[in-house]
N, C-alpha and C positions, 0 to 999 in steps of 0.2 A: 862728717857728713856727706850723704852718696852724692860723688860730682853726675851732673847730668849728661848724657850722651854728648861727645866730640858731633860737633857742626863743620869741621874740616871742609867737607864735600859743598856746602854752603857759599863756604868761605874762598872756595877754588873759584868761584864765577864771583864773586862780589862781597861786600858787607851784608852779611845776613840779617835781614829786619828781627827787630825784636819779639815779635808774634809770632816766628817762625822756630821759635827756640823750645816748642813744648811745655813753657811754662803756663801755668795759670789754666789748667785745665777744667779745675772747677772754682769757684769764686774767692781769692785770696781771705783766709780768714787771720787777721792781724790785729794785733793790741797797738793801740797809737798813742803819744803822750797827748796831744790836744785837748781834749775835751775834758782830761782830768787835772790836768798840771799848767796849761797854757805854756808860756814862756820859762815855768820856772823847774827845768828839768836840769838832771844833770848824771853822771855818770852811774849814780847809786841806785835812781828810778829805772834808769833802761834794765840792770841786771836784776833789782828786785822781781819788775816783772818779767824776765825770764825767767824767774825761778818760781813766780807765781803760775806759769805754764806748766810748769812741768812736778806740780806740787801733786802728788799723791795721799794728802793726809785727812784732804775734805773730802765727802763724799760724793757723788754725783748720781743725781736719780736714776732709775733704770739702767745702771752701769756697775760692775763689779769694782769690789774694794781694789784701791790699787792704780785707779786710771785717771789719768791727768788730762788736764784740756789738752793738751798738745796730742795725747792719745784721739782725741775727737777732732782733731785737725787744724786746730789753732796753735801754728808754729812757727811764729814771728813776731816779735816787736820791732815796732817803728817809733825815732824820735822825730819829731815836729819841730816848729820853731823852737828857739832859745839855746842852743849850741853853741852859736858865734859870737863873737866878740866885736862891739860895736859903741860908736859913741852914743850916748841915753840922751833919751829924748829931753829936751827942754821946757816942754808943756806942764806948769805946774799946776797941780792939784788941788783942790779946798784946803789940804791940811798945810799946802807949799813944799809937799814932793814932786816927783817927777812921775808921768804918765808912766806904768809897769814898773819903777822903781819903788813904791810908796808903802810901806809897811802898815800903813794904817788903814789902807786898802786892804790889803793881801799881807798875812804875816811874813809869807815864803819870799816876798820882796826884800827881806834883811837878809837873804843869802848873800855872801859875799862874792862878787863878779869880779874879773879883771876892769881895771877902771881905765878907759881912755877918754882924751878930751875930744878930741876932733877925728874925720874922714881917714880912711890910711891912704898913701901915694900909691898907685898903680901905675906910676912912669908916665910922661908926655905930658908932665901937667895935669894930668887928672887925678881924683881921688873917689873912693869908692867906702861902701859901709863896713863890708867886711870882706875885701879881698886886699889883698897888696901885695907888691912887687917885690920878688925874691932878689938874692945878688945877681942871678944867672939873668934875669929880667922876664921868668916866668912870673905868672899869677897865680896866687894861691888864695884858699878860704882862710879865715882866721877863726881858730876854734879857740874857743873860753879855756885856759888849762886849768883854771879853779873849780871849775865845772866839770872838765874831762879831761884831765891828766894823764891819760893815754889811751886816747880813742882804739888804737890798734888793740891795745891787751884787752879791752872790754869787746869789742868783736870777739877776739878770740874766747875769749869767758866763756860769750854767751853760745858759741859753735860748742864749745865743750860740754853745754848742757842737749845739745840737739835741735837748737832754735836758731831760726834765721833771724838778718838782722839789716833792718831800712832804715836809709839817711832820708834827709830832705833837702834841698836845695832850689835856686831862685828863689830865696827865701822871701815871704813876707815877714818885715821887721816891727812888730808891733810896738817895742821898747826902744825903738831906736830914733835918734835924731829925724831919718826918715824912714816912711814904709818900702822903700823901693832900694835896690843896688844897682846904681848906672853904669858899671861894667858890663860891657858890651858881651854879647854873644861868643863873638869873634875874641875878645880879648879873655873872657875869665872859663868859659866852658870848659875848653882842653885842661886848664889846671885844677877844674871842680871834679873833673874825670879821674885823673892822675888820683886826687885825693881819695874818690870813692873807692879807687883799685886796690892803691897802697893800703886803706884801711882794710879791706875786705869782706865791704859789704855786700848784701845780697839783693838787696833793693832799694828804688829810688824812689821818690818822687818830688817831682819838679813841680814847682807852684806857678804862679803867674802874676806874682807882684812886682819883681825886679826885670833887670834888662836883658836876661839872657832866656830867650822867647825862642826857641828853635828845636823843637820836640826832637825830629829827625837828627839833626846834629848831636844832640844827646846821644839818641841810641846809636849812630852810626859808630859815635868815636870809641863808647864803649865796647862794641864789638871788635873795633878796628885794633883796640887794647887786647883783645880777648877772654874778656867775661861774655860769655856765652849762657851763663846760669842764670842770670839776673829776671827780676821782672820788675816793669817801668810804669810809674802810674804818672798820666796826664792831668794835672790838676789846673785845669785853665791856662796851660801853657801853649799849647798847640790846638789845631782843631780837632773838632770830635767827627767820629764816622761820618760819611756821607752814603756810605754804601756796604754790601751787605761783609760780612768777615770772610764769607766765602770768595768772593770776589776783589780779596784785596783791598777793605777798607780800613781796617786797622791794623797797619804795617809795621808801626813805631813803638806801640807800648801795649799792657797788658791790662791797664784799669785807666778809665777815666771818668771826669766828673760830670755830672750830666746839669749838675744844680748850682745855682750860688751858694752863697751860707746862709744857714739856718737862725732863725730868732724865734724867740718865744712866744710863738703866737702859732693861733689854728691853721690860716691861712698859710702859713710860711710852711708849716710841717707837712700839710696837704700839698700844695704845689710842689713842692722837693720832691715827695714819693712819686708826685705822678707825672716827674721829667724823665722818669725812667722808662715807661711805659712804651712810647713811640720806638727808642733805640731797641728794647725787647722783642718788640714783632715787628721788627723790620730785618731782625737777622746782624742787627750791629750792635748787640751786646751777646756774648754767649764764651764759649768754651775759647782759650787764648786771650778774648777782650772781653771786660766788664765794664759795664757803664753801671756809676753807681750815685746815690745822691749820699748826703749825712746821715746813715740811717741811723746809726749806732743813737746817738744824740737822738733823732728823730723817735726811735721806739722807745726810750728812754721817757721822752715829754710826752708819747702816747700811751704810756703805761702810766704816768703821772694823771693824765687825762681821764682814763681808763678807772683809777682809784676813786678820784674825784666823784665822775658819774656813778660809781657803785655806791659812794656815801649816799650820794644824795636822792639816790632811789631807796636805798635805806631808810633815809629819814624820812620820805613820802609816804613809804609803805607803814611804817610807826604812824604817822599822820593820821592817814586813813582809817588804820584800827581804830585809832583813838575815837577819830568821827564818828565811825558805824557802830561800836560798842553801845548799846543800849544803856541809860541811866537805872539805875536800878529804883523800883516804885514805891513810892513809902506808901504803907497802910495808916489810916486812921485808927489814934486807941481811946479815941473819945467822940 
């Protein structure tokens, strides 16, 4: 994959900001695992998604044969929650299983995961959900090796297909004993950034559930480590832009969430979509820094709603035709 031009000149006067590296000039077009897989992901899921982006066997309307989704700009796969090892939730479901690990709720929960029974030590008498202390005193994220036996090789294999790869940190831990990891920003972000660099990821989504909430620190440490080609997504981890991009309003990241989570209701669909407008009309969303709602799921829901409306209109049309069609008049025969 062709490298982006060096930012050495910018680094001479200090650590460059994420938004100044020339990435995300157009909205990133990324396949992400959450909507389809939730926390039931593994190395095979990411590899299959990347293969799907470069597949040329399926015809694309209006495009010549041999065109792939990557050719249309969909050039990145990103994992979401589910890669980490952590002690599972103890909350029991109706069938006796635990939240996120109950095959009667979702058969994919039968997938074998690394079994840990308690939080990890991070030193100083502290524990964390998915971080642990190393022998040298540093702290690293704990990858589930049963699901991702070789994260570096996976990233390299996907790069070999000409596709970028994104990771997910400051996790929301839906299947763990706690939704949050209480390892602080100063304790855990350095080790997370080192793992991000060592594995070779190109993009990073930092969520807002755990305690590593300092998007500027994330960006600064990644740049200081020499990675200038990344795209960084602020998923409610830090503040949204308050002034236009051209006035430095988006210094640390390339994408940010404008909305909360979406649910299966019309008010949520419309409300999420409308959150983008104030940012788009005030110069706070555009090249190098894009505001987004959960639009892929939103569009799928709206598509379902549209299909239901069309079926309803068709039914009403058929009923009106039946009501308006005059009955044949009978003639007397005697």
